[in-house]
C-alpha positions as MATLAB code, in Angstrom:
seq = 'MLRQEFQRLIQLLSEKIKTYYGDNLISVVLFGSQARGTPRPDSDIDLLIVLSRAPKGRLKRTEDFTELEETLEPYIQNLRKKGIYTYINPVIKTKEEILKGKSPSPGYG';
ca = [
      10.366   -0.316  -18.735;
      10.263   -1.952  -15.297;
      10.347    1.362  -13.426;
       7.689    2.791  -15.739;
       5.380   -0.165  -15.073;
       5.831    0.217  -11.324;
       5.351    3.988  -11.499;
       2.047    3.515  -13.316;
       0.859    0.958  -10.749;
       1.896    3.238   -7.876;
       0.018    6.138   -9.492;
      -3.131    4.019   -9.876;
      -2.754    2.759   -6.326;
      -2.381    6.297   -4.976;
      -5.554    7.393   -6.742;
      -7.464    4.378   -5.384;
      -6.201    5.021   -1.842;
      -7.269    8.683   -1.973;
     -10.728    7.734   -3.227;
     -11.190    4.798   -0.841;
     -10.105    6.517    2.381;
     -11.253   10.045    1.460;
     -11.037   12.617    4.263;
      -9.807    9.913    6.651;
      -6.473    9.759    4.781;
      -3.650   11.831    6.261;
      -0.657   10.540    4.315;
       0.698    7.796    2.075;
       4.426    7.092    2.173;
       6.231    4.860   -0.306;
       9.318    3.158    1.126;
      11.662    0.300    0.284;
      13.143   -0.498   -3.125;
      10.380    1.338   -4.970;
      11.142    4.578   -3.113;
      14.879    4.112   -3.710;
      14.241    3.583   -7.427;
      15.802    0.110   -7.392;
      12.878   -2.288   -7.937;
      13.291   -5.810   -9.283;
      10.546   -7.738  -11.125;
       9.583   -9.430   -7.833;
       9.771   -6.312   -5.633;
       6.805   -5.522   -3.459;
       5.277   -2.081   -3.054;
       5.802   -0.993    0.555;
       3.346    1.658    1.727;
       2.750    3.397    5.026;
      -0.850    4.615    5.074;
      -1.654    7.068    7.877;
      -5.330    7.553    8.733;
      -7.239    9.767   11.140;
      -9.190    6.722   12.329;
      -8.761    3.047   11.653;
     -10.332   -0.171   12.899;
      -8.565   -1.806   15.817;
      -6.271   -4.628   14.863;
      -4.254   -5.604   11.842;
      -6.758   -8.117   10.457;
      -9.624   -5.645    9.981;
      -7.292   -3.044    8.479;
      -5.916   -5.608    6.049;
      -9.418   -6.778    5.114;
     -10.435   -3.200    4.351;
      -7.339   -2.661    2.205;
      -7.983   -5.913    0.327;
     -11.227   -4.438   -1.030;
      -9.220   -1.591   -2.538;
      -6.473   -3.895   -3.792;
      -8.953   -6.122   -5.626;
      -9.880   -3.205   -7.896;
      -6.286   -3.283   -9.204;
      -6.270   -7.018   -9.901;
      -6.688   -6.710  -13.706;
      -3.684   -4.379  -13.873;
      -1.589   -6.630  -11.615;
      -2.506   -9.687  -13.735;
      -1.333   -7.796  -16.821;
       2.001   -7.096  -15.103;
       2.407  -10.818  -14.354;
       2.050  -11.550  -18.064;
       5.034   -9.215  -18.537;
       7.107  -11.083  -15.921;
       6.519   -8.616  -13.070;
       5.408  -10.450   -9.930;
       4.723   -7.694   -7.440;
       2.394   -7.407   -4.490;
       1.299   -4.546   -2.273;
       2.537   -4.495    1.314;
       0.585   -1.863    3.284;
       1.303   -0.786    6.850;
      -1.833    1.015    8.038;
      -1.638    3.166   11.155;
      -3.387    6.093   12.754;
      -1.643    9.388   13.364;
      -1.718    8.667   17.108;
      -0.043    5.285   16.617;
       2.695    6.924   14.581;
       3.264    9.648   17.175;
       3.307    7.154   20.059;
       5.224    4.460   18.194;
       2.401    1.946   18.721;
       1.197   -0.966   16.635;
      -2.507   -1.759   16.163;
      -1.805   -5.291   17.404;
       1.227   -7.315   18.558;
       3.650   -8.206   15.789;
       2.351   -5.584   13.349;
       4.847   -3.236   11.625;
];
């Protein structure tokens, strides 16, 4: 049941990401325990989101993602009622940052 709940959330999240970022989205990569298929009830959802263009700095990127994340809040609240305390941990980078190994700001993934 746990994996099924996470898979449904990840599917919803993927759809929201595609809609929110549109043509700016290059790739979404799931990593961590979710990708390995070994989630626990308190596991986060680690995502690498690669965009063509992104605002400078981690704060603005996180603020933008928060708008998207808030649309999933009813589903996440329902999971909490079932004892699943997850959160979404996005790393948002441009293609150029990935290719050059750069971070949008110091101390950012």
